[in-house]
LUMLOLUM-35168 format. One record per residue (C-alpha): x, y, z; residue in three letters. Coordinates in steps of 0.25 Angstrom, whole numbers, plus 2048, in hexadecimal, padded with zeros to 3 digits. Layout:
XYZAla/...
END
This chain:
6655DCECDMet/6715E0EC5Ala/6775D9EB9Arg/6865D9EB8Leu/68C5DAEAAVal/6975D0EA8Arg/69F5CCE9DArg/6A35C0E93Arg/6B15BCE97Gly/6B55B5E8BPhe/6B55C2E82Ile/6BC5CAE8DSer/6C45D6E86Leu/6CF5DEE8BIle/6CE5EDE8CLeu/6DB5F3E91Pro/6DC601E97Phe/6EA606E95Leu/6F2612E97Lys/6EA61FE98Arg/6F062DE99Asp/6ED635EA5Ser/6E6640E9DSer/6DC637E97Ser/6DA630EA5Met/6D863DEACSer/6CF643EA2Ser/6C5638EA4Ser/6C7635EB2Ala/6C7643EB7Ser/6B8644EB3Lys/6B0646EC0Pro/6A663DEBBAsn/6AF632EB5Ser/6AB624EB5Tyr/6B8621EBDPhe/6B4629EC8Glu/6A5624EC8Arg/6A8615EC7Ile/6B4616ED1Ser/6AB61DEDBAla/6A0613EDASer/6A9607ED9Asn/6B6607EE0Pro/6BA5FAEDAAsn/6B85FEECCSer/6C45FDEC2Pro/6C260BEBDPhe/6C8612EC8Asp/6D560AEC6Lys/6D560DEB7Ile/6D361CEB9Ser/6DE61DEC3Ala/6E8616EBASer/6F061EEAFLys/6F5611EA9Ser/6EB606EABAsn/6ED5F9EA6Lys/6E05F2EABThr/6D95E9EA1Phe/6CA5E8EA2Ile/6C35DDE9BArg/6B65E1E93Ile/6AC5D6E91Phe/6A05D5E88Asp/6925D5E8EAla/6865D0E88Ser/6775D0E89Thr/6715C3E8FAsp/66E5BDE81Asp/67B5C1E7BAsn/6755C8E70Ser/67E5D4E72Ser/68B5D5E78Arg/6945E1E7CLeu/6A25DFE78Tyr/6AD5E9E7CLeu/6B85EAE72Ala/6C65E5E74Thr/6D35EDE73Ser/6E15E9E74Ala/6EA5F0E7DArg/6F25F6E71Ser/6E55FCE6BGln/6E2603E78Val/6F0608E7ASer/6F160DE6CGlu/6E5616E6EGly/6DA60DE67Ser/6CF60CE71Pro/6C85FEE72Pro/6BB604E6DPhe/6B7612E6CAsn/6AE61AE76Val/6A161AE6DPro/6A260BE6CAsp/6A460AE7BVal/697612E7EPhe/69060AE73Gln/6945FDE7ALeu/690603E88Ser/682606E82Lys/6815F7E7DArg/6865F2E8APhe/67B5F9E92Ser/6705F6E88Ser/6735E8E85Leu/6775E3E93Ile/66E5ECE9BPhe/6615EEE93Pro/6595EFEA0Lys/6635F5EA9Ala/66A602EADSer/679603EB0Leu/67D606EBEIle/68B60BEBAThr/68D619EB5Pro/68861AEA6Ser/693619E9CLeu/68E625E94His/68E62EEA0Ala/69D630EA0Leu/6A063DE99Pro/6AF63AE98Ser/6AC62EE8FLeu/69F632E88His/6A663FE83Gly/6B0637E7BCys/6A662CE77Ser/6A4633E69Gln/6B3635E67Ser/6B7627E64Gly/6C6623E66Cys/6D262BE6BGly/6DA62CE78Asn/6CF631E80Ser/6C5627E7ASer/6CF61CE7DLys/6CE61FE8CPhe/6BF621E8BAla/6BD614E84Thr/6C660DE8ESer/6BE613E99Leu/6B1610E93Met/6B5601E91Ala/6B9600E9FLeu/6AB605EA3Met/6A65FAE9ALeu/6AF5F1EA1Ala/6A95F5EAFGlu/69B5F2EA9Leu/69E5E5EA2Ala/6A95DFEAAPhe/6AA5E4EB8Ile/69B5E6EBCGly/6915F0EB8Thr/6835EDEBCPhe/6755F0EB7Val/6685EFEBFLys/65E5E4EBBAsp/6535E2EC4Glu/64C5D7EBCSer/64C5C9EC3Cys/6535BDEBCAla/6465B6EBAAla/6415C1EB1Glu/64D5C0EA8Arg/64F5B6E9DAsp/6515A9EA4Pro/65C5A5E99His/6645B1E9CVal/6715ACEA3Arg/6755B9EAAAsp/66A5B8EB4Glu/6735BCEC0Val/6765CAEC1Phe/67F5D0ECCLeu/67C5DDED4Glu/68A5E0ED6Arg/6985DCED1Met/6A55E1ED6Pro/6B05E5ECCThr/6B95D9EC9Arg/6C55E0ED1Ser/6BC5E0EDEThr/6B85D2EDCLeu/6C65CDED9Leu/6CB5D4EE5Asp/6C15CDEEEGlu/6C35BFEE8Leu/6D25C0EE9Gln/6D05C4EF8Ala/6C85B7EF9Ala/6D15AEEF1Cys/6E05AEEEDGlu/6E25B8EE1Val/6E65ADED7Asp/6D95A6EDAArg/6D05B1ED5Val/6D25B1EC6Val/6CE5BBEBBAla/6D55B5EAFAsp/6CC5B6EA3Pro/6CF5A8E9EGlu/6CD5A2EABGlu/6C05A9EAEArg/6BB5A5EA0Tyr/6BF596EA2Asn/6B6597EAFHis/6AB59EEA8Gly/6AA596E9CLys/6AD587E9FPro/6B157FE93Trp/6A5576E93Asn/69A580E94Ser/692583E88Tyr/68A58EE8FHis/68C59DE8BGlu/6975A4E93Val/6925B3E96Lys/69D5B6EA0His/6A95B0EA7Ile/6AC5B2EB6Pro/6B35BFEBBAsp/6BC5B6EC4Phe/6C05A8EC7Val/6C35A5ED5Val/6C9598EDBTyr/6C6596EEAPro/6CE58CEF2Arg/6C458BEFESer/6B558CF02Thr/6B9599F0AGlu/6BF59FEFDGlu/6B259CEF6Val/6AA5A2F01Val/6B25AFEFFGlu/6B05AFEF0Ile/6A15ADEF1Val/6A05B8EFBLys/6A75C2EF2Ile/69E5BEEE6Cys/6925BFEEFThr/6965CDEF3Lys/6975D1EE5His/68D5C8EDFLys/6975C2ED6Val/6935B5ECFPro/69A5A8ED3Ile/69C59CECAVal/6A2590ED1Pro/6AC588EC8Phe/6B157AEC9Gly/6B5570EBEGly/6AE578EB3Ala/6A856BEADThr/69A570EAESer/692571EA1Leu/68657AEA3Glu/68D587EA6Gly/68E587EB5His/69B58FEB5Leu/69659AEACLeu/6985A8EB2Ser/68C5AFEACHis/68E5BBEB5Asn/69D5BBEB6Gly/6A15BBEC5Gly/6AA5B0ECCLeu/6AD5A2EC9Thr/6B259AED5Ile/6BB58FED0Asp/6BB584EDAMet/6C757CED4Asn/6D1580EE0Leu/6C757AEEAMet/6C956BEE6Lys/6CE565EF3Gly/6C9558EFAVal/6C655DF08Lys/6C2551F0FGlu/6C1542F0BLeu/6B8539F14His/6BC52BF10Leu/6B2524F1AGlu/6A752DF16Asp/6AA52CF07Met/6A953BF05Asp/6B2547F02Val/6B2556F03Ile/6B855DEF7Val/6B956BEF2Glu/6B156FEE5Pro/6BD570EDCGly/6C1561EDCIle/6BE559ED0Gly/6B654CED1Trp/6C2545ECAMet/6CC54BED3Glu/6C4547EDFLeu/6C3539EDAAsn/6D2538ED8Glu/6D353DEE7Phe/6C9532EECLeu/6CE526EE4Lys/6D9522EEEPro/6CE521EF9Phe/6C5518EF0Gly/6BA523EEFLeu/6B552BEE3Phe/6AB536EE1Phe/6A1530ED7Pro/69D53CECELeu/6A453EEC1Asp/6A0549EB8Pro/6A954FEAEGly/6B854FEB0Pro/6BC55CEB7Gly/6AF55EEBFAla/6B1563ECEThr/6A955FEDAIle/6A456DEDCGly/69F56EECEGly/699560ECEMet/691564EDBCys/68D571ED4Ala/68756AEC8Thr/68255EECFArg/68A555EC5Cys/68A546EC4Ser/69153EEB9Gly/692530EB5Ser/69252AEC3Leu/685531EC7Ala/67D524EC3Val/68451DECFArg/688528ED9Tyr/67E534ED6Gly/681542ED3Thr/68854DEDAMet/67D54FEE3Arg/67E541EE8Asp/68D541EEBAsn/68E54FEF3Val/68D54EF02Ile/68F55DF05Ser/69556AF00Met/69A577F05Lys/694583EFCVal/697591EFDVal/68A599EFBLeu/6895A7EF4Ala/68A5AEF02Asn/6975A7F05Gly/69159DF0FAsp/69758FF0FIle/68C584F0FVal/68E576F13Lys/68356EF0CThr/683562F15Ala/68B559F1ESer/69454DF19Arg/68A543F1DAla/68653AF12Arg/67853EF14Lys/670548F1BSer/66254EF1DAla/66655BF23Ala/660567F1DGly/65F56BF0ETyr/668563F05Asp/67256FF02Leu/67C566EFBThr/673562EF0Arg/66E570EEFLeu/67C574EEBMet/67F568EE2Ile/67B56DED4Gly/67957BED8Ser/68457FECEGlu/68B589ED7Gly/67E592ED8Thr/67C590EE7Leu/68B590EECGly/69958CEEAVal/69C57EEEEIle/6A957DEF5Thr/6A956FEFCGlu/6A3562EF9Ile/6A1555F00Thr/6A0549EF7Leu/69B53BEF8Arg/6A5531EF4Leu/6A4522EEEGln/6AD516EEFLys/6B5513EE2Ile/6AE506EDDPro/6B44F9EDEGlu/6B24F5ED0Ala/6AC4FCEC3Ser/6A84F8EB5Val/6A7501EA9Val/69E4FCE9EAla/69B502E90Met/6914FEE85Cys/68B503E78Asn/67D505E73Phe/677508E65Ser/66E514E6BSer/66F51DE77Ile/661519E7BLys/66650AE7DAsp/672510E85Ala/669518E8EAla/66050CE90Asp/66B504E95Val/66F50EE9FAla/66150FEA4Ile/6604FFEA5Ala/66D4FFEACThr/668508EB7Met/65B500EB8His/6624F3EBAAla/6694F9EC6Gly/6774F7EC1Ile/680500ECAGln/687508EBFVal/68F514EC3Ser/68F51AEB5Arg/686518EA9Val/68B521E9DGlu/685522E8FLeu/68D528E83Leu/68752AE76Asp/68E526E69Glu/693534E66Val/69A534E74Gln/6A0527E71Met/6A552CE63Arg/6AB538E6BAla/6B252EE75Ile/6B8526E69Asn/6BD533E63Leu/6C3538E6FAla/6CA52CE75Asn/6CD524E68Gly/6C3519E6DArg/6BA510E65His/6AE50EE6DTyr/6A150BE66Pro/69A519E62Glu/68D515E68Glu/685519E74Pro/68D514E80Thr/68A511E8ELeu/695510E99Met/69350AEA7Phe/69B509EB3Glu/6974FFEBELeu/69D4FFECCIle/69E4F6ED8Gly/6A54E9EDBThr/6AC4E1ED0Glu/6A04D6ED1Ala/6954E1ED1Tyr/69B4E9EC5Thr/69D4DCEBDSer/68F4D7EBFGlu/6894E5EBCGln/6914E6EAFThr/68A4D9EAAIle/67C4DEEADArg/6804EBEA6Leu/6844E4E9AGln/6774DCE99Lys/66F4E9E9AIle/6774F0E8FAla/6764E4E86Glu/6674E4E88Glu/6674F2E82His/66F4EFE76His/67D4F3E7BAla/6894EFE74Ser/6984EFE78Asp/6964EDE87Phe/6A44EEE8DVal/6A84F0E9BPhe/6B64F2EA2Val/6BB4F0EB1Lys/6C94F5EB2Thr/6CC503EB7Pro/6D4506EAAGlu/6C9501EA1Glu/6BE508EA9Lys/6C5515EA9Glu/6C7515E9AAsp/6B9511E97Leu/6B351CEA0Trp/6BC526E9BLys/6B5528E8EIle/6A852CE96Arg/6AF536E9FLys/6B653CE92Glu/6A953CE8AAla/6A754BE89Leu/6B654EE85Trp/6B5543E7AAla/6A954BE74Cys/6B3555E6FAla/6B854CE65Thr/6AA54CE5ELeu/6AC55AE5AArg/6BA560E5DPro/6BA56FE61Gly/6AB56EE65Ala/6A6571E73Glu/69C569E7CPhe/68E56CE80Met/68B562E8AVal/67E561E91Thr/677556E9AAsp/669552E9EVal/663547EA7Cys/65753FEA6Val/651533EAFPro/657526EABLeu/64A521EA5Ser/64B52DE9BLys/65952BE97Leu/658523E8BAla/64D52BE85Glu/654539E88Ser/662535E84Ile/65D52FE77Ser/65553CE74Arg/661545E77Ser/66A53CE6ELys/66053EE62Val/66154DE65Leu/67054DE65Leu/672544E59Asp/66954DE51Ala/671559E53Ser/67D55EE4ASer/686560E57Leu/68E554E5BPro/68A54FE69Ser/68C544E73Ala/68453EE7EMet/688538E8BVal/680534E97Ser/680530EA5His/676526EA2Ala/674520EAFGly/66D52CEB4Asp/667532EA8Gly/67153DEA5Asn/676540E97Phe/67E54AE90His/680550E83Ser/68E555E7DVal/68B55EE72Ile/697564E6ALeu/696572E65Ile/69D57DE5FAsp/69A588E69Pro/69C593E5FLys/69258DE56Asn/684593E5BGlu/67C589E53Glu/68457DE5AGlu/682583E67Val/673585E65Glu/672577E60Glu/679572E6CAla/670579E76His/664574E6FArg/669566E70Leu/66C568E7FAla/65E56EE81Asn/657563E7AGlu/65F559E83Met/65A560E8FVal/64C560E8AGln/64C551E88Ile/65154FE96Ala/647558E9CLeu/63C551E94Ser/63F544E9BAla/638543EA8Glu/641549EB3Ala/64D54CEA9Gly/657557EACThr/65E562EA4Cys/66B55EEABThr/670551EB1Gly/67D555EB6Glu/683561EAFHis/67B56BEB7Gly/673578EB3Val/67D583EB2Gly/67758CEA8Val/675582E9DGly/66957BEA3Lys/662587EAALeu/658588E9FLys/65257AEA2Tyr/65157AEB1Leu/643580EB2Glu/63E576EA8Gln/64456AEB0Glu/64256FEBELeu/637579EBEGly/637588EC3Ser/633584ED1Glu/64057CED3Ala/648587ECCLeu/642592ED5Leu/64658AEE1Thr/654589EDCMet/654598EDAGly/65059BEE8Lys/65B592EEDIle/665599EE4Lys/6605A7EE8Lys/6615A4EF7Thr/66F59EEF7Leu/6745A8EECAsp/66C5B5EEDPro/6755BCEE4Asn/6765B1ED9Asn/6855B1ED8Ile/6875A2ED9Met/68959DECBAsn/67D5A5EC6Pro/6755A1EBBGly/677592EBDLys/66F586EC1Ala/66258EEC3Ile/65B597EB8Pro/65D5A5EBCPro/64E5A9EBBGln/64C5A0EC7Phe/6575A6ED0Cys/6515B4ED0Cys/
END
């Protein structure tokens, strides 16, 4: 297997190649064994032949740094302004370039040999490597920098025969590509498959896709291109191109995922599905709808509202249906309607070989064959690209009541959530917010709610039923020392009260302006909720970092929001410690899980063997290897790399 050297997009630097006189160009290019001739002969798509043929070339090549797996050493290629080069000052002198190339080889490829011609085998450059600067050195330096660009940016490969299972399982760059086209070749093929303006190479847009705002995970690389398909057929063509060249694919939806699902560890291609957001078919009598993956759940519900229907899952604002399928999301309504796996009837998925798979019929239930729908739900883009989803819909309830009450301890609040479920009260939401979260809500909204652990409920049904169940709920709460029990019924009051829960994450920003969020979630059986959430609360309160806790208490799922300065290594380390200990608390509970609804991504990979066992992960790895033999579909996510060998 071969490892492709990629680059860190956020420290991209510009190295211009400007006017060169014909004498300097001919003196180097006329060598019978010149690098231009050799690389052009071996790779007709290389940019070198274009540069050598031009007397006044204004091509800009971006040089990115490369690093060892543990980031202990990095290779930085120096910057230079256009004026510096045009005035005769090379961006760095030739001896420096050769020294950097040595570091490049020794640090990045300690156990491998370069396939491309040796940098030191070029007499036209090596002869001037001791002369430092000057006109001839300027061109030699520029040429050497361009060669390094071919190594670090366009794609030079090293042989590495070791199996992924033999490497450190915590190394993230476990997917190594055997072949990668030059960017120009890939660009040409992608533009032939889509319209030119829907294949984007803009650095800012690539960075925004490779580093979602809400991901605290390390960004090693950004995608080479972002592509915006409009149809399943275009996705098929894009996937076939990537399969031919073994280019990694990362599907992209609303960018609301939290565990690093969208990171481009090996560069490659991000397929942004946001132009595929249509409602294809609505079947009112069957109460289902067929949609494209880019539509958001909030947009869908606005479309469905006039028909008296809604889609019941409600994760964070901005989430798209495709991403919700990929991460197996749920939300506050899961206690009543289930998670994404319970609300998807069928899907169309483009596999790594370009095949379009329809996972099931539109029947509400079926016992025909393997359940491919639920195989794809939660696969995080590692098995295919979802292009169409058939969803189960629900009637908008006739009546609903929203209630809220406070407690002196988070354990009492959790106990009431459990007692409510045991009593058989048909709640559609049971949400718990700790006193820190309530303080954040007051600060953000100018409210004056009691800053104590708080439970919020929603009950749905007929007017008579919701009134009866509200009385039962109030009695249970008061038996567990609740105070300030209030409930509202008008649409305006309900929306106003429920809004504070939906905006809880954003409210946390007021606790520490300028800080970033580290958000994690775990889930435990309902009987273990009070104990697990109490232990986690003690853990968070003992830390110097401000943090809030919220919970979908009706199904045992709880979250922490930790506010950190990402530039402060001690704070980042402390936040990781807190998140890790929360996971261990959940896993120590009988049948607890490291993630209830956020998914695995890269953030929870290290816990999967502890939770599921190696046999389950090996089985997943076999499925992955069968459907994606080249490991190009969102590589490094959902399954630890050592189980995908």
